[in-house]
KEPAFI-672637 format. One line per field, with one value per residue (C-alpha): residue number from 0; residue in one letter; x, y, z. Coordinates in steps of 0.5 Angstrom, whole numbers, plus 2048, in hexadecimal, padded with zeros to 3 digits. Example, Ala and Ser with C-alpha at 12.3 -4.5 7.8 and 13.67 -1.06 7.14 Angstrom:
BEGIN
num (0:1);
residuo (A:S);
x (819:81B);
y (7F7:7FE);
z (810:80E);
REM end
This chain:
BEGIN
num (0:1:2:3:4:5:6:7:8:9:10:11:12:13:14:15:16:17:18:19:20:21:22:23:24:25:26:27:28:29:30:31:32:33:34:35:36:37:38:39:40:41:42:43:44:45:46:47:48:49:50:51:52:53:54:55:56:57:58:59:60:61:62:63:64:65:66:67:68:69:70:71:72:73:74:75:76:77:78:79:80:81:82:83:84:85:86:87:88:89:90:91:92:93:94:95:96:97:98:99:100:101:102:103:104:105:106:107:108:109:110:111:112:113:114:115:116:117:118:119:120:121:122:123:124:125:126:127:128:129:130:131:132:133:134:135:136:137:138:139:140:141:142:143:144:145:146:147:148:149:150:151:152:153:154:155:156:157:158:159:160:161:162:163:164:165:166:167:168:169:170:171:172:173:174:175:176:177:178:179:180:181:182:183:184:185:186:187:188:189:190:191:192:193:194:195:196:197:198:199:200:201:202:203:204:205:206:207:208:209:210:211:212:213:214:215:216:217:218:219:220:221:222:223:224:225:226:227:228:229:230:231:232:233:234:235:236:237:238:239:240:241:242:243:244:245:246:247:248:249:250:251:252:253:254:255:256:257:258:259:260:261:262:263:264:265:266:267:268:269:270:271:272:273:274:275:276:277:278:279:280:281:282:283:284:285:286:287:288:289:290:291:292:293:294:295:296:297:298:299:300:301:302:303:304:305:306:307:308:309:310:311:312:313:314:315:316:317:318:319:320:321:322:323:324:325:326:327:328:329:330:331:332:333:334:335:336:337:338:339:340:341:342:343:344:345:346:347:348:349:350:351:352:353:354:355:356:357:358:359:360:361:362:363:364:365:366:367:368:369:370:371:372:373:374:375:376:377:378:379:380:381:382:383:384:385:386:387:388:389:390:391:392:393:394:395:396:397:398:399:400:401:402:403:404:405:406:407:408:409:410:411:412:413:414:415:416:417:418:419:420:421:422:423:424:425:426:427:428:429:430:431:432:433:434:435:436:437:438:439:440:441:442:443:444:445:446:447:448:449:450:451:452:453:454:455:456:457:458:459:460:461:462:463:464:465:466:467:468:469:470:471:472:473:474:475:476:477:478:479:480:481:482:483:484:485:486:487:488:489:490:491:492:493:494:495:496:497:498:499:500:501:502:503:504:505:506:507:508:509:510:511:512:513:514:515:516:517:518:519:520:521:522:523:524:525:526:527:528:529:530:531:532:533:534:535:536:537:538:539:540:541:542:543:544:545:546:547:548:549:550:551:552:553:554:555:556:557:558:559:560:561:562:563:564:565:566:567:568:569:570:571:572:573:574:575:576:577:578:579:580:581:582:583:584:585:586:587:588:589:590:591:592:593:594:595:596:597:598:599:600:601:602:603:604:605:606:607:608:609:610:611:612:613:614:615:616:617:618:619:620:621:622:623:624:625:626:627:628:629:630:631:632:633:634:635:636:637:638:639:640:641:642:643:644:645:646:647:648:649:650:651:652:653:654:655:656:657:658:659:660:661:662:663:664:665:666:667:668:669:670:671:672:673:674:675:676:677:678:679:680:681:682:683:684:685:686:687:688:689:690:691:692:693:694:695:696:697:698:699:700:701:702:703:704:705:706:707:708:709:710:711:712:713:714:715:716:717:718:719:720:721:722:723:724:725:726:727:728:729:730:731:732:733:734:735:736:737:738:739:740:741:742:743:744:745:746:747:748:749:750:751:752:753:754:755:756:757:758:759:760:761:762:763:764:765:766:767:768:769:770:771:772:773:774:775:776:777:778:779:780:781:782:783:784:785:786:787:788:789:790:791:792:793:794:795:796:797:798:799:800:801:802:803:804:805:806:807:808:809:810:811:812:813:814:815:816:817:818:819:820:821:822:823:824:825:826:827:828:829:830:831:832:833:834:835:836:837:838:839:840:841:842:843:844:845:846:847:848:849:850:851:852:853:854:855:856:857:858:859:860:861:862:863:864:865:866:867:868:869:870:871:872:873:874:875:876:877:878:879:880:881:882:883:884:885:886:887:888:889:890:891:892:893:894:895:896:897:898:899:900:901:902:903:904:905:906:907:908:909:910:911:912:913:914:915:916:917:918:919:920:921:922:923:924:925:926:927:928:929:930:931:932:933:934:935:936:937:938:939:940:941:942:943:944:945:946:947:948:949:950:951:952:953:954:955:956:957:958:959:960:961:962:963:964);
residuo (M:T:H:S:R:L:L:G:S:A:S:I:A:A:I:A:L:S:A:A:P:A:M:A:G:D:V:T:G:V:V:I:D:S:T:D:T:V:A:L:Q:S:A:V:V:R:I:P:E:L:N:R:Q:V:T:T:E:R:D:G:S:F:R:I:A:D:L:P:A:G:S:W:T:V:E:V:R:Y:V:G:V:P:T:E:T:Q:V:I:E:V:P:E:E:G:V:V:T:A:N:F:L:L:G:E:E:E:D:N:I:L:V:Y:G:Q:R:A:N:Q:A:N:A:L:S:R:E:Y:A:S:D:T:V:V:D:V:L:T:R:D:A:I:G:Q:F:P:D:Q:N:V:A:E:S:L:R:R:L:P:G:V:N:V:L:N:D:Q:G:E:G:R:F:V:A:V:R:G:L:D:P:N:L:N:A:T:S:V:N:G:V:R:V:P:A:P:E:G:D:I:R:A:V:A:L:D:V:I:S:S:D:I:I:E:S:I:E:V:R:K:S:L:T:P:D:M:D:A:D:T:I:G:A:S:I:E:I:N:T:V:S:A:F:D:R:R:G:N:F:V:T:V:S:G:E:G:S:Y:N:E:Y:S:E:E:L:N:P:K:G:S:I:N:F:A:Y:R:L:T:D:D:F:G:V:S:G:G:L:S:Y:Y:N:R:F:F:E:T:D:N:V:E:M:D:G:W:E:D:D:D:G:L:V:Y:A:E:D:L:E:Y:R:D:Y:D:V:E:R:E:R:I:S:A:S:L:G:F:D:L:R:A:S:D:S:T:T:L:S:A:R:G:L:W:S:R:F:D:D:Q:E:Y:R:R:R:L:I:F:D:F:G:D:A:F:V:T:G:S:G:T:S:A:V:F:A:D:F:D:P:S:E:P:D:E:E:Y:A:I:T:V:E:R:D:I:K:D:R:F:E:R:Q:E:I:Y:S:F:S:F:G:G:Q:T:E:T:G:P:W:N:I:E:Y:M:A:S:Y:A:R:S:S:E:A:E:D:D:S:V:D:P:A:V:F:A:R:D:F:E:A:D:G:L:A:A:T:I:D:Y:S:D:E:R:V:P:T:Y:A:I:S:G:V:D:D:F:F:D:A:S:T:Y:E:L:D:E:I:E:L:T:D:L:S:D:S:R:D:A:E:Y:A:A:K:L:D:I:G:R:D:F:I:S:G:A:G:V:F:T:V:Q:T:G:F:K:G:R:W:R:E:K:S:F:N:G:D:I:Q:F:F:E:T:D:D:L:T:L:A:D:V:L:G:E:Q:T:Y:R:L:V:D:I:Q:P:V:A:S:Y:T:G:A:S:D:F:F:F:A:N:R:A:D:F:E:L:Q:E:I:D:S:A:F:D:S:A:A:E:D:Y:T:I:E:E:D:I:Y:A:G:Y:L:L:G:R:W:E:S:D:S:L:T:V:I:G:G:V:R:A:E:Y:T:Q:T:D:I:I:G:N:F:T:L:L:V:E:E:G:G:S:L:P:D:G:T:I:A:D:D:D:T:V:I:V:T:P:Q:T:T:P:A:N:Y:G:F:W:L:P:S:L:N:I:R:Y:E:P:V:D:D:L:V:L:R:A:A:G:Y:R:S:L:V:R:P:G:F:A:Q:L:A:P:R:F:I:T:E:R:N:D:E:D:E:V:E:G:E:F:G:N:S:N:L:E:P:Y:E:A:W:N:F:D:A:G:I:E:Y:Y:F:G:G:N:G:A:L:S:A:G:F:F:Y:K:D:I:A:N:Y:I:V:T:V:E:Y:E:A:E:D:L:D:G:D:D:E:I:G:A:D:E:L:L:V:F:N:G:I:A:F:N:E:A:A:I:P:V:N:G:D:S:A:E:V:W:G:I:E:L:G:F:A:M:Q:W:D:M:L:P:A:P:F:D:G:L:L:T:Q:A:N:Y:T:Y:T:D:A:T:A:T:I:S:D:G:S:L:D:L:F:G:Q:G:F:G:N:G:I:S:T:I:P:L:P:A:S:S:E:H:T:L:N:G:V:I:G:Y:E:K:G:P:I:S:L:R:L:A:G:T:Y:R:D:D:Y:L:D:E:L:G:G:D:P:E:E:Y:R:F:V:D:S:H:F:Q:L:D:A:S:A:R:L:T:V:M:E:G:V:Q:L:F:V:E:A:I:N:L:T:D:A:E:Y:F:A:Y:N:T:V:G:G:R:Q:N:N:Y:Q:Y:E:I:Y:G:R:T:F:K:G:G:V:R:V:T:F);
x (7DD:7E0:7DF:7DD:7DE:7E3:7E8:7E8:7ED:7F1:7F2:7F4:7FA:7FC:7FE:7FE:806:808:80F:812:80F:813:813:80C:807:806:800:800:7FA:7F9:7F5:7F1:7EB:7E4:7E2:7E8:7EB:7F2:7F7:7F9:800:803:7FC:7FF:7FD:7FE:7FD:7FD:7FD:804:806:808:807:808:806:803:807:805:801:7FD:801:803:807:808:80C:80D:807:806:801:7FA:7F4:7F7:7F3:7F6:7F4:7F5:7F5:7F5:7F3:7EC:7E9:7E7:7EB:7EA:7EB:7EC:7ED:7F1:7F4:7FC:7FE:804:807:804:801:7FA:7F8:7F4:7F1:7EF:7E9:7E9:7E3:7DC:7DA:7D8:7DC:7E2:7E5:7EC:7EC:7EA:7EB:7ED:7EB:7EF:7F5:7F5:7F4:7FA:7FE:7FD:7FD:804:806:803:807:80D:814:817:814:811:80C:808:804:801:7FB:7F4:7F4:7F1:7F3:7F9:7FD:7FA:801:805:80A:80D:811:80A:807:80C:80A:804:808:80B:812:813:814:813:818:815:818:813:80D:80E:811:817:81C:81A:81D:81B:81B:81F:824:828:824:82C:82B:825:826:821:81F:81A:817:81E:823:827:826:82C:82A:82A:82D:835:837:833:831:829:824:81F:819:815:818:813:80B:808:802:807:808:804:807:80D:810:814:818:81B:81F:823:825:82C:829:828:82C:82F:831:82B:82B:823:81F:820:81A:817:813:80F:80C:805:807:802:800:7FE:7F7:7F3:7F1:7F3:7F2:7F3:7F3:7F3:7F3:7F3:7F3:7F3:7F7:7F7:7FB:7F8:7FF:801:7F9:7FB:7F7:7FC:7FB:7FD:7FB:7FD:7FC:7FD:7FC:7FD:7FC:7FD:7FF:7FE:7FC:804:806:804:806:805:807:806:806:805:806:805:807:806:807:808:80A:80E:810:816:81B:821:826:82C:832:82E:831:830:833:830:829:829:827:828:82A:830:82D:826:823:81C:81B:815:815:811:812:80F:811:80F:810:80F:80F:80E:80F:80F:80F:80F:80D:80E:80C:812:810:80D:813:815:813:817:816:819:817:819:818:819:817:819:819:819:819:81A:81B:81B:81D:81D:820:821:828:829:831:832:839:83D:836:836:831:82C:825:821:81D:81B:81D:824:826:82B:82F:834:838:838:836:83A:840:83F:847:845:844:83E:839:834:833:82D:82B:825:826:824:824:822:824:822:824:822:823:822:822:822:821:821:821:821:820:81C:81B:81B:818:81A:818:81B:820:81F:823:822:827:827:82B:829:82C:82A:82C:82A:82C:82C:82D:82D:830:82F:82D:82D:82D:82E:82E:82F:82E:831:831:836:834:83A:838:832:82E:82B:827:823:81F:81D:818:818:812:810:815:813:812:816:814:819:818:81D:81F:824:824:820:822:822:81C:81F:821:826:82B:82C:831:832:838:839:836:837:836:836:839:838:836:836:835:835:834:833:834:833:832:831:82E:82E:82A:829:826:823:81D:81E:818:816:80F:810:811:816:81D:822:828:829:830:831:836:835:839:838:83C:83B:83E:83C:83F:83D:840:83F:841:83F:840:840:83F:83E:83C:83B:835:82F:82A:825:821:822:81F:819:814:80E:80D:80A:80C:807:80B:80E:80F:816:815:819:81A:81D:819:819:81D:81F:826:827:824:82A:82F:82F:82D:833:838:83E:83D:83D:845:847:849:84E:851:84A:848:84E:84E:846:846:84C:84A:844:846:847:847:845:845:842:842:83F:83F:83A:839:834:833:82C:827:820:81B:814:80E:806:808:810:814:81C:821:828:82F:834:835:83D:83E:845:845:84A:84B:84F:84E:850:84F:854:857:854:859:857:85E:85C:861:867:866:86B:86A:86C:873:874:874:86F:869:869:862:85C:85E:85A:85E:85A:85D:859:859:858:858:855:850:84F:84B:848:842:83F:838:833:82C:826:81E:819:812:80E:806:804:7FC:7F9:7F9:7FE:806:80C:812:819:81F:827:82C:832:832:836:835:83B:83D:83A:83E:83F:842:847:849:850:84E:852:84F:854:855:85C:85C:862:863:863:85E:85A:853:84F:84B:84D:84B:84D:84F:851:84A:848:840:83B:839:834:831:829:824:81C:817:80F:809:803:7FB:7F7:7F0:7EA:7E8:7EC:7F1:7F7:7FB:802:808:80F:816:81C:823:829:831:834:83C:840:83A:83D:83D:840:845:848:84F:853:85B:85C:861:865:86C:867:86B:864:866:864:86C:86D:86E:867:864:85F:861:85C:85E:864:861:862:85D:85A:853:84E:849:84A:845:848:845:842:841:83B:833:82D:826:820:819:811:80D:805:800:7F9:7F5:7EC:7E7:7E1:7DC:7DA:7D6:7CF:7CE:7CF:7D6:7D8:7DB:7E1:7E8:7ED:7F5:7FA:802:806:80D:812:819:81F:825:82C:833:839:83F:845:84A:850:84D:84D:854:857:85D:85F:85E:85A:852:851:84D:847:841:83B:834:830:829:82A:828:822:81F:818:817:80F:80C:804:800:7F9:7F3:7EC:7E8:7E1:7E0:7D8:7D6:7D8:7DB:7E2:7E4:7EB:7EE:7F6:7FA:801:805:80D:810:816:81D:825:826:82D:833:836:83B:838:832:82E:830:82D:828:821:81B:815:80E:80A:802:7FF:7F8:7F6:7EF:7ED:7E5:7E4:7DD:7DC:7D7:7D6:7DB:7E2:7E1:7E3:7E3:7E8:7EA:7F0:7F2:7F9:7FC:7F5:7F9:7FD:803:809:811:815:81C:81F:825:824:829:827:823:81D:81C:81F:81E:823:81D:815:811:80A:807:7FF:7FB:7F9:7F3:7F2:7EC:7EC:7E8:7EC:7E9:7EA:7E9);
y (883:88A:88C:893:893:897:895:89C:8A1:8A2:89A:89A:8A0:89C:895:898:898:89F:8A1:8A7:8AB:8A8:8AA:8A6:8A4:89F:89A:897:893:88E:887:884:87F:882:881:887:881:87F:882:87D:87B:87A:87C:87E:885:886:88C:887:88E:88F:888:88A:885:885:880:883:884:880:887:886:88C:88D:892:893:899:89E:89C:8A1:8A5:8A3:89F:897:891:88E:886:882:87B:876:86F:86D:874:877:87C:883:889:891:896:89B:8A2:8A3:8AB:8AD:8AD:8AB:8A5:8A2:89C:897:892:88A:887:87F:87A:87B:880:87D:877:874:86F:873:874:86D:866:861:865:86B:867:865:86A:86D:868:867:86F:870:869:86D:873:871:872:86B:864:864:860:864:863:868:868:86C:872:86F:868:864:85D:857:854:854:858:85B:854:851:857:856:84F:852:855:851:84E:84E:848:849:845:844:843:83F:841:848:84B:84D:84F:850:84D:850:84D:847:84A:84A:84F:853:855:85A:861:863:86A:86E:876:876:873:86C:868:865:85D:85C:854:855:851:853:859:856:85A:855:859:856:85B:860:860:861:865:86B:86B:86F:86B:866:867:862:865:85F:864:869:871:874:878:872:86F:868:863:85F:859:856:85D:863:862:869:86A:871:873:878:87F:885:886:87F:881:888:888:886:87F:87A:874:86F:867:862:85B:854:84D:846:841:83A:836:83C:83D:844:84A:850:857:85C:863:869:870:874:87C:882:888:890:895:899:89A:899:894:88E:888:880:87A:873:86F:867:862:85B:855:84E:847:841:83B:837:82E:82D:827:828:823:822:81D:819:813:80E:807:802:805:806:80E:810:817:817:81E:81E:824:824:82D:830:838:83C:843:84A:850:857:85C:863:868:870:874:87C:881:889:88C:893:897:89D:8A0:8A1:89D:899:893:88F:889:887:87F:879:873:86E:867:862:85B:856:84F:84B:843:83D:837:830:82A:823:821:81B:81A:814:815:80F:80A:803:804:7FF:7FF:7FE:801:807:806:806:804:807:804:805:7FE:7F9:7F2:7EE:7F1:7F4:7F7:7FC:803:807:80C:811:818:81A:821:826:82D:834:83B:840:846:84D:851:858:85C:862:867:86F:873:87B:87F:887:889:88D:88F:896:897:89F:89F:89A:897:892:891:88A:88A:885:883:87D:878:871:86C:865:861:859:858:853:852:84D:848:840:83E:838:834:82D:827:821:819:815:80D:809:801:802:7FE:804:803:809:808:80E:80D:810:80E:816:81A:81F:81D:817:814:810:80A:809:801:7FE:804:805:80C:810:815:815:81D:81C:818:81F:822:829:829:831:837:83C:843:848:84E:853:852:859:85B:862:865:86C:870:878:87A:881:882:888:888:88E:88D:892:891:893:894:893:892:88A:88A:88B:889:889:889:886:886:884:882:87D:87B:875:874:86D:86A:863:85F:859:857:851:84D:847:843:83B:839:832:830:829:82B:82B:826:827:824:82A:82F:82B:82E:82B:82A:82E:82A:826:821:81C:81C:81F:820:820:828:82D:833:83A:83E:838:838:83F:841:83C:83E:845:844:83F:843:842:83A:839:839:83D:839:83E:83C:83A:841:845:841:843:84A:84C:847:84C:853:857:85F:861:869:869:870:871:876:877:87D:87C:880:87E:880:87F:880:881:881:880:879:877:878:876:877:875:877:874:873:873:870:870:86B:86C:867:866:85E:85C:855:850:849:845:83F:839:835:82E:82C:829:82D:832:839:83F:83F:837:836:830:832:830:831:834:83A:840:845:84C:850:856:856:85C:85C:862:861:867:866:86A:869:86C:86B:86D:86C:86D:86C:86E:86E:86F:870:86F:86F:871:86C:868:868:865:865:864:864:863:864:862:861:85E:85B:85C:855:853:856:850:84D:853:854:850:84C:845:840:83B:835:831:82A:825:823:82A:829:830:831:838:83D:843:84A:84C:854:853:851:855:858:854:858:857:85A:85A:85A:85B:85B:85B:85D:85F:861:865:864:869:867:865:860:85E:859:859:854:854:851:852:850:850:84F:84F:84E:84D:849:847:840:83D:837:832:831:82B:829:823:81E:820:81B:815:814:814:81A:822:825:82C:82D:82B:82F:834:83C:841:848:846:840:839:834:82D:82F:835:838:83F:843:844:848:842:843:845:845:846:847:849:848:84A:84E:84F:853:853:859:859:85D:859:85F:85E:858:858:859:856:854:85B:85B:855:857:852:852:84D:84D:847:847:842:843:83F:841:83D:83E:83B:839:836:832:836:83D:83B:838:83D:839:836:82F:82D:82D:82B:82D:82B:830:82F:833:834:838:83E:83E:840:840:83D:83B:83C:842:843:848:849:84E:84D:853:855:85C:860:864:863:85C:85B:854:850:84A:84A:844:843:83E:83D:835:833:836:835:838:835:832:82C:827:823:825:820:824:82B:82E:82F:832:82F:832:837:839:83E:840:846:849:850:853:85B:85E:865:866:86D:873:872:86B:865:85E:859:852:84F:848:845:83F:83C:836:835:835:832:832:82D:82D:827:823:81E:818:812:814:816:81D:81D:821:828:82C:82B:830:831:838:837:83D:843:847:84F:853:85A:861:867:86F:874:87B);
z (77A:77C:783:783:78B:78E:793:797:794:79C:79B:795:795:79B:798:790:78F:78A:788:786:77F:77A:772:772:777:77B:77D:785:789:78C:78B:791:791:790:797:799:79D:79B:796:790:78F:787:784:77D:77A:774:76E:768:763:766:768:76F:774:77C:782:789:78F:796:797:790:78E:786:783:77B:77A:774:771:76A:76A:767:769:76C:76E:774:774:77B:77B:781:781:784:782:77C:778:77A:776:776:771:773:772:772:772:76F:777:77E:780:77F:784:782:787:787:78A:788:789:789:78E:796:794:797:792:793:79A:79E:79E:798:792:795:796:78F:78C:78F:78E:787:785:788:784:77E:77F:780:77D:77E:780:787:78B:790:797:799:79F:79F:7A4:7AA:7A9:7AA:7A6:7A9:7AA:7B0:7AD:7A7:7A5:7A5:7A1:79B:79A:796:791:78A:78B:792:797:79E:7A2:7A9:7B0:7B5:7B1:7B0:7A9:7AB:7A4:79D:797:791:78A:78C:790:796:79B:79C:795:796:799:79F:7A0:7A4:7A2:79D:7A3:7A2:7A8:7AA:7AC:7B4:7B4:7B4:7AE:7A8:7A4:7A4:7A8:7AC:7AA:7B0:7B4:7B1:7B2:7AD:7B0:7AF:7A8:7A3:79D:79A:794:791:78B:786:781:783:781:782:788:78C:790:78C:792:78F:78B:78E:78F:792:798:799:7A0:7A1:7A7:7A8:7A6:7A8:7A1:79F:7A0:7A0:7A7:7AF:7B1:7B6:7B5:7BC:7BA:7C1:7BF:7C3:7BF:7C2:7BF:7C0:7C3:7C8:7CA:7CB:7CA:7C8:7C8:7C2:7C1:7BD:7BB:7B5:7B4:7AF:7B1:7AE:7B3:7AD:7A7:7A5:7AB:7AD:7B2:7B1:7B4:7B7:7BD:7BC:7C2:7C1:7C6:7C3:7C7:7C3:7C3:7BD:7BD:7B9:7B8:7B5:7B2:7AF:7AE:7A9:7A7:7A1:7A3:79E:79E:7A4:7A5:7AC:7B0:7B5:7B8:7BA:7BE:7C0:7C2:7C5:7C4:7CA:7C7:7C8:7C4:7C5:7BF:7C1:7BA:7BA:7B4:7B5:7B0:7AF:7A8:7A6:79F:7A1:79B:794:792:798:79C:7A1:7A6:7AC:7AD:7B2:7B4:7BA:7BA:7C0:7BF:7C5:7C5:7CC:7C9:7CD:7C9:7CC:7C9:7C9:7C5:7C3:7C0:7BD:7B9:7BE:7BE:7BC:7B6:7B4:7B0:7AA:7A5:7A9:7AF:7B3:7BA:7BE:7C3:7C8:7C6:7C2:7C4:7C0:7C2:7C9:7C9:7C5:7C7:7C5:7C9:7C7:7CA:7CC:7CE:7D1:7D1:7D2:7CE:7D2:7CE:7CD:7C7:7C5:7BE:7BD:7B7:7B7:7B1:7B0:7AA:7A9:7A1:79C:796:792:78B:788:780:77D:782:787:78D:793:799:79F:7A4:7A9:7AE:7AF:7B5:7B6:7BB:7BE:7C5:7CA:7D1:7D7:7D3:7D4:7CE:7CF:7D6:7D4:7D8:7D5:7D6:7D2:7D1:7D0:7D1:7D5:7D0:7CD:7C7:7C3:7BD:7B9:7B4:7AD:7AB:7AB:7A7:7AC:7B3:7B5:7BB:7C0:7C5:7CB:7CD:7D2:7D6:7DD:7DE:7D8:7D9:7E1:7E1:7E7:7E2:7DE:7E0:7DF:7D9:7D8:7D8:7D2:7D4:7CF:7D3:7CD:7C6:7C3:7BC:7B9:7B3:7B2:7AC:7AA:7A3:79F:798:793:78D:788:781:77B:776:770:76D:765:762:761:769:76E:76F:776:777:77F:782:78A:790:795:79B:7A0:7A6:7AA:7AF:7B2:7B7:7BB:7C2:7C5:7CC:7CE:7D4:7D5:7DC:7E0:7E6:7E9:7EE:7E9:7E5:7E1:7E7:7EB:7E6:7E2:7DE:7DA:7D3:7CE:7C8:7C4:7BE:7C3:7CB:7CC:7D4:7D9:7D7:7DB:7DD:7D9:7DE:7E3:7E0:7E0:7E6:7EA:7E6:7E7:7EF:7EF:7EB:7EF:7EF:7E8:7E5:7DF:7D9:7D7:7D1:7CD:7D0:7CC:7C7:7C5:7C8:7C3:7BD:7BA:7BB:7B6:7B4:7AD:7AB:7A3:7A0:799:795:78E:789:783:77D:779:774:774:76E:76F:76B:76C:769:76A:770:76F:775:773:777:77A:782:785:78C:790:797:79B:7A1:7A7:7AA:7B1:7B3:7B7:7B6:7BC:7BC:7C2:7C2:7C6:7CB:7C8:7C1:7BE:7C0:7BB:7BD:7BD:7C5:7C7:7CA:7D1:7D3:7CE:7CB:7C8:7C3:7C1:7BC:7B9:7B2:7AE:7A6:7A1:79B:796:790:78A:785:77F:77F:779:778:773:775:76F:771:76A:76A:763:764:76B:76F:76D:76F:76D:771:770:775:774:77A:77E:785:78B:791:797:79A:7A0:7A7:7AA:7A4:7A3:7AA:7AB:7B0:7B1:7B5:7B5:7BA:7BA:7BD:7C0:7BA:7B7:7B3:7B1:7B0:7B0:7AC:7A9:7A7:7A0:79F:798:796:790:790:78C:786:781:77B:77B:775:776:771:772:770:773:772:776:776:776:77D:783:780:77C:778:778:775:776:775:779:778:77D:77B:781:782:788:78C:793:796:79C:799:79E:79D:79E:79D:79A:79A:794:795:797:79D:7A1:7A5:7A4:7A4:7A6:79F:79D:7A1:79F:7A0:7A1:7A2:7A6:7AA:7A8:7A9:7A8:7A7:7A7:7A4:7A0:79C:795:78F:78A:783:781:782:77D:77F:77A:77B:77A:77E:77C:780:780:784:783:787:784:784:77E:780:783:78A:78F:78B:789:790:78E:78D:78B:78B:788:786:784:783:780:782:77F:783:783:785:781:785:782:786:783:785:78C:78C:791:792:78C:78E:788:78A:784:77D:77F:77E:782:782:788:789:78D:794:796:78F:78E:787:787:78C:78C:790:78F:792:792:796:797:799:799:79D:7A4:7A2:7A1:7A0:79E:79C:79A:799:797:795:793:791:794:794:795:79C:79D:799:79C:79B:796:792:796:79D:79A:79E:79A:79E:79C:798:79C:79B:7A0:7A0:7A4:7A5:7A8:7A8:7AA:7AC:7AD:7B2:7B2:7AF:7B1:7B5:7B2:7B5:7B2:7B2:7AF:7AF:7AD:7AB:7AA:7A6:7AC:7A7:7AA:7A9:7A6:7A4:7A1:79E:798:79B:799:794:798:79C:7A3:7A9:7AA:7AE:7AF:7B2:7B5:7B6:7B7:7B4:7B7:7B8:7B9:7BA:7BC:7BB:7B7:7B8:7B4:7B6);
REM end
């Protein structure tokens, strides 16, 4: 059906792009929904007789330049609605306007709700030149998830790594989160945390987001520092909608563990001050109280079939998180050929955590037992002269941490004749800060030949229980004296980046299509630093009985426990009475500090061929990295040990020596992307490209943290400024079929060959001459420092990742009522991700690590992931049930394969229901984690799953109202 209704000449002239007169005519226009509400991005506009096509911009505008004079058919395709056509008469010179209204008149299927989201996302994926998955939201709705990370887990190949029940980091296609890149409105987001490149996406609220694009293949004009995916987050633009709007949302959320009602609210708006100038933005606030019950165990042993852990911790978390996110943008059509924009985002994430622990240290205990029960005692009845001990600690952490992200960009685009110029300058800054956090206050008691016996029952692999016998005052709080207070006086992580880029392209038009030559340059100037000031205090004037609190833990009895702030309040009120432990404080304060300046200069050249059925983008990018790295060689020499000058230390001594190391390198990065549509709605894709990821900051920093005991044995942790970046050759192939209605079926294959994969290796000097001692000539030496044992990050051999991605989406409007309101979405990803590590390649010291080769699964890689949504939307009712599943994955390597840390499989159901009670007013309820999904990390010592970490969070329920003006 072709609409005869016009949009109004004044409005059309305001938003349709036009160009300077050329040797032939141009056609411009806009594509919007039939209700004149939203601009439709990524609609495909074709002139089939001339093999020409373009896709619409965010404001729905399009421009097809340099058309020969004559009568031509203009065709617009958008997923979910019938194709629209118009016949236009192109003059010898000048501009003709063709505007399109899609969908049935007075229909809002492209404006509101699940159907609009699905049509918008599928249209962007269909029109994209690269392999991409898209999440969008409708004009007045929002993602039903708590943050951006949780929204992303709906996409194929995406795993979300949780922190205390809330999505935090994102792993794509089985790769570590550090191998992703994240940007907001085109600005690369630095990482708030002090030691990684990955951005924790729980910092950004999903309420202010317009769309998220996960780009899985690269073109030469894109930053090349990603192997997993480039995650691009976009906020609202003033020209996303045709008119002005304000959306206000208020809700309350209730967690069944904390039993508190928490507030959440947001506002989003877009307003056109003139036809050519608009302002848009959003503000979101969320205050959340929740509780987590946790059990952690370590030091697992298999003693002739008796499997037990030497360390057992019961952890009770009570947390308040406050998230405030805000965005503001300005859009200006400065002339017929130039558009400008300025966008800013600010997000603050406050985390007040109280953690109370009951800790058993059985490392020096006498151990007996059978089956799944072990008995730990501080004595051996048969040998009373033997010394055994059990240490029990009850501590409290009172920690406040704040993360912030800022980003600002100013840029624009100028189209004049066959030339297209894009430019942008930006600044982004992230930070994570703590100050005056008591982390923790430790109350301890040593049991030595007191008759204590602790029986631990491991029959429940996730939650062991304990029973105490032999002493009467184990639960007496007054017997637990303050051991130490660790004060984080300052923990300051900062990461800032300036960037500027310029892209210039020129079109060459022929009868078969358009060939574009494009080049560009970009500079990125980044500085990341961490500065810590850690202080340790002791006093004899405080016991646990002085600061008693009440237990909120559900798994076992961990009483007596400290109150939330009792120890902190006492410390700050009586700080002068505490004794500072100067050596420990100086060592911990200097050990982690570093500063890295990283400058990246890039240039590229690409060619793009586009007809109405074929798009080919090929070219090469060059990136040069210049890095200056500053860290500390921090040495703790115990009393009686040798100082660097050869003298003997009369007391414990800390020596801090600054280290500065440069690291410079360059790469050529070719790429090729092909999109071919042999028949309407069937899209074939192929992509090959080379990319890199630079080493993590903590891995690069020349921080040498070493301790030398009175026997001159040196143990430590080292940074490695000689690390080489990850290098990867990537290949993608896919097929997509888009149904006549709102639906699609897709299948894809991906392969990645990664060189220089970084692993942390535990090195230990060996007795080579057989005299049962490690002589000076047998010590290992790294960067001039001799040591007995150390953990060092090094480049391994290679890693391979391959897999398949399957997707299906359908709006079942062909069914009879009332079933015509059904919608379904599903995707499945299989990933095989392995790393090959040869012992010889890791032998930095020529002491013969051997020639063995081991193959391990890559951390954070789940073999199977599955997401599904069943929705129903008809009239005022919208219902949705969403499920996500991933199977278990390797989390960390250990010294032995049985000690590797695995995370158990996860299945979670979320539900939402919305009711439109009148125009612009919607009530909603949501339920998160209906399945009460748990977190369980384990090892396989003794051939069974043994607890490393177990957590439960409970369900969360929300309800509220959303009003749009």
